[in-house]
C-alpha positions as CSV (number, residue, x, y, z in Angstrom):
1,M,0.0,0.0,0.0
2,H,1.4,3.4,-1.0
3,C,-0.2,6.1,1.2
4,I,1.3,9.3,2.6
5,E,-0.2,12.0,4.8
6,S,-2.0,14.5,2.6
7,V,-1.3,18.2,2.7
8,F,-4.9,18.6,1.3
9,S,-7.0,19.7,4.2
10,V,-10.5,19.6,2.8
11,L,-10.8,15.9,3.1
12,P,-9.3,13.9,6.0
13,V,-7.6,11.3,3.8
14,D,-4.1,10.1,2.9
15,K,-2.8,10.5,-0.6
16,C,-2.6,7.3,-2.6
17,K,-1.2,6.1,-5.9
18,L,-4.4,6.1,-8.0
19,E,-4.0,2.4,-9.0
20,D,-3.3,1.2,-5.4
21,S,-6.8,-0.2,-4.7
22,A,-6.2,-1.0,-1.0
23,C,-5.1,2.6,-0.3
24,M,-7.9,4.1,-2.4
25,I,-10.6,2.0,-0.7
26,T,-9.4,3.4,2.7
27,A,-9.2,6.9,1.3
28,F,-12.7,6.8,-0.2
29,Q,-14.1,5.3,3.0
30,N,-12.7,8.1,5.1
31,A,-13.7,10.8,2.6
32,M,-17.4,9.7,2.2
33,P,-18.9,11.1,5.4
34,V,-17.1,14.5,4.9
35,F,-17.7,14.8,1.1
36,F,-21.4,13.9,1.4
37,S,-21.9,16.4,4.2
38,G,-20.9,19.1,1.7
39,L,-17.7,21.2,1.1
40,P,-19.1,24.7,0.9
41,E,-15.6,26.2,0.7
42,I,-15.1,24.7,-2.8
43,G,-18.8,24.6,-3.9
44,V,-19.6,20.9,-3.3
45,E,-23.3,20.6,-2.3
46,V,-24.7,18.7,0.7
47,L,-25.3,15.2,-0.8
48,D,-26.6,13.5,2.3
49,V,-29.4,14.3,2.9
50,M,-29.6,14.9,-0.9
51,E,-32.3,17.1,-2.3
52,L,-33.3,15.4,-5.5
53,D,-34.2,17.2,-8.7
54,Y,-37.8,16.7,-10.0
55,V,-38.2,13.1,-11.3
56,E,-40.8,12.3,-13.9
57,F,-41.1,9.1,-16.0
58,D,-43.6,7.2,-18.1
59,L,-42.3,3.6,-18.0
60,S,-44.0,0.3,-18.7
61,G,-47.5,1.7,-18.3
62,L,-46.7,3.7,-15.2
63,K,-46.7,7.5,-15.1
64,F,-44.9,8.7,-12.0
65,T,-43.5,12.0,-10.6
66,L,-41.5,12.7,-7.5
67,S,-41.0,16.2,-6.2
68,D,-39.3,17.5,-3.0
69,G,-37.4,14.2,-3.0
70,R,-34.8,13.6,-0.3
71,L,-32.4,10.7,-0.3
72,K,-30.5,9.7,2.8
73,G,-27.8,7.2,3.6
74,H,-24.6,7.8,1.6
75,K,-22.6,9.1,4.5
76,N,-22.8,5.6,6.0
77,A,-21.9,3.7,2.9
78,T,-19.3,1.0,2.9
79,I,-16.7,1.1,0.1
80,D,-16.2,-2.4,-1.4
81,D,-13.7,-1.7,-4.2
82,V,-12.0,1.1,-6.0
83,K,-10.4,0.4,-9.4
84,W,-8.5,3.2,-11.1
85,D,-7.0,2.7,-14.6
86,T,-4.7,5.7,-15.5
87,E,-4.1,4.4,-19.0
88,K,-7.7,4.0,-19.9
89,R,-8.6,7.1,-17.8
90,R,-11.4,5.4,-16.0
91,F,-12.2,4.7,-12.4
92,D,-14.8,2.4,-10.8
93,V,-16.2,2.7,-7.3
94,I,-18.3,-0.2,-5.8
95,Y,-20.1,0.4,-2.5
96,H,-23.2,-0.6,-0.5
97,L,-25.5,1.1,1.9
98,D,-28.9,1.2,3.4
99,S,-30.8,4.1,2.0
100,S,-34.2,5.9,2.1
101,V,-36.1,8.2,-0.3
102,K,-38.9,10.5,0.8
103,G,-41.0,13.0,-1.2
104,H,-44.3,13.9,-2.8
105,Y,-45.3,11.4,-5.5
106,T,-48.0,11.2,-8.1
107,A,-48.7,7.9,-9.9
108,G,-51.2,6.7,-12.5
109,G,-51.5,3.7,-14.8
110,S,-50.3,0.3,-13.8
111,I,-47.4,-1.1,-11.9
112,L,-46.5,-4.6,-13.2
113,V,-49.9,-6.1,-13.4
114,L,-52.0,-3.9,-11.0
115,P,-53.6,-0.6,-11.7
116,I,-52.5,2.3,-9.5
117,T,-53.4,5.9,-8.9
118,G,-52.2,8.1,-6.1
119,D,-51.1,11.6,-5.0
120,G,-49.4,11.9,-1.7
121,Q,-46.2,11.2,0.3
122,M,-43.8,8.4,-0.5
123,K,-41.3,6.7,1.7
124,L,-39.0,4.0,0.3
125,K,-36.5,2.1,2.3
126,L,-33.7,0.2,0.5
127,K,-31.7,-2.4,2.5
128,N,-28.2,-3.4,1.3
129,M,-28.2,-1.6,-2.0
130,Q,-25.0,-2.1,-4.0
131,I,-23.9,0.5,-6.5
132,H,-21.2,0.3,-9.1
133,F,-20.4,3.8,-10.3
134,Y,-17.9,4.2,-13.2
135,I,-16.5,7.4,-14.7
136,E,-14.3,8.2,-17.7
137,Y,-12.2,11.3,-17.6
138,D,-9.5,13.4,-19.3
139,V,-6.5,15.1,-17.7
140,E,-6.1,18.8,-18.6
141,K,-3.8,21.6,-17.5
142,A,-5.9,24.3,-15.7
143,G,-5.3,28.0,-15.0
144,D,-3.1,27.1,-12.0
145,G,-0.6,25.4,-14.3
146,K,-1.4,22.0,-12.8
147,D,-3.0,18.9,-14.2
148,H,-6.7,18.4,-13.2
149,I,-9.1,15.5,-13.8
150,V,-12.0,16.6,-16.1
151,L,-14.9,14.1,-16.0
152,K,-16.3,13.1,-19.4
153,K,-19.1,10.6,-18.8
154,Y,-20.4,8.2,-16.2
155,D,-22.7,5.2,-15.8
156,F,-23.8,3.0,-13.0
157,D,-25.5,-0.2,-12.0
158,F,-27.4,-0.8,-8.8
159,D,-28.8,-3.9,-7.1
160,V,-30.9,-3.9,-3.9
161,R,-29.9,-7.2,-2.3
162,E,-31.9,-7.6,0.8
163,N,-35.2,-5.7,0.8
164,A,-37.2,-2.7,-0.3
165,H,-40.2,-1.4,1.6
166,F,-42.8,1.0,0.2
167,E,-45.1,3.4,2.0
168,L,-47.4,5.5,-0.2
169,S,-50.1,7.8,1.3
170,N,-53.4,8.6,-0.4
171,L,-53.5,5.8,-2.9
172,F,-56.8,5.5,-4.8
173,N,-58.1,8.7,-3.1
174,G,-57.7,7.2,0.4
175,N,-59.4,3.8,-0.3
176,K,-57.9,1.7,2.4
177,E,-58.7,-1.7,0.9
178,L,-57.2,-0.9,-2.4
179,S,-54.2,0.7,-0.7
180,K,-53.6,-2.4,1.3
181,I,-53.7,-4.6,-1.8
182,I,-51.1,-2.3,-3.6
183,H,-48.8,-2.1,-0.5
184,S,-48.9,-5.9,-0.1
185,F,-48.1,-6.3,-3.8
186,L,-45.3,-3.8,-3.8
187,N,-43.6,-5.1,-0.7
188,E,-43.9,-8.8,-1.7
189,N,-42.6,-8.1,-5.2
190,W,-40.1,-5.4,-4.2
191,K,-37.2,-6.9,-6.2
192,Q,-39.0,-6.7,-9.5
193,V,-40.5,-3.3,-8.8
194,V,-37.2,-1.7,-7.8
195,T,-35.4,-3.2,-10.8
196,E,-38.0,-2.0,-13.3
197,F,-38.8,1.4,-11.9
198,G,-35.9,2.4,-9.6
199,R,-33.5,3.6,-12.2
200,P,-35.0,7.1,-12.9
201,I,-34.6,8.0,-9.2
202,M,-31.1,6.6,-9.3
203,D,-30.4,8.7,-12.4
204,A,-31.3,11.8,-10.5
205,T,-28.9,10.8,-7.8
206,A,-26.0,9.9,-10.1
207,K,-26.4,13.2,-12.0
208,K,-25.8,15.1,-8.7
209,F,-22.9,12.9,-7.8
210,F,-21.2,13.6,-11.2
211,K,-21.8,17.3,-11.0
212,N,-20.2,17.6,-7.5
213,I,-17.4,15.2,-8.1
214,N,-16.5,17.4,-11.2
215,I,-16.5,20.5,-9.0
216,F,-14.2,18.7,-6.6
217,F,-11.7,17.9,-9.3
218,E,-11.9,21.4,-10.8
219,K,-10.8,22.9,-7.4
220,N,-8.1,20.3,-6.7
221,S,-5.2,19.3,-8.9
222,L,-4.0,15.7,-9.3
223,E,-0.8,16.5,-7.3
224,D,-3.0,17.8,-4.5
225,I,-4.9,14.6,-4.1
226,A,-2.7,11.7,-5.3
227,I,0.8,10.4,-5.3
228,L,2.1,10.9,-8.9
């Protein structure tokens, strides 16, 4: 493991050689709670609790919106692996966490095989969600004369491994019997529901991650954050 004490004071982490996975896992693990709490001195937003942008999708017969969404849990994530390839200019981060999403939802149409309509509050709990986030980047010399990482594009995969639990208020205009049926269906078939309909919410999350990681690299050169 190649780590030395960092002179970089924004995050409480040691510098690593980028391709030293063991060192990078430790560095990312130590950085997560601080980074996701926000770094206002360099313009990084608070990402836990994250205020989600408006989500709207029409997918497989379901029209759905989520406003005033709030996602919680990333400060307590566990880093499983970090793979950094300096030749391909790509890095992968794999981590898992328990997470929750709250907000105001509207829903109409059908979800899998059942009709659904609702307009109220949503709470979704996700147990042991694994996320694989991968980013491609360039290295460019900035105005400070130093090399900086400039993110090009990203993608991600996610897999909820243990459980998802849905709570939706005001389904079917408050009809308790129909609401009970839908809740039972959603919570018994959570895996299929999350797999089919969860990505738009995760897209909103990933978009904010990408934006703020880019801000971080704009403000900090490679030599500030890594052993070169």
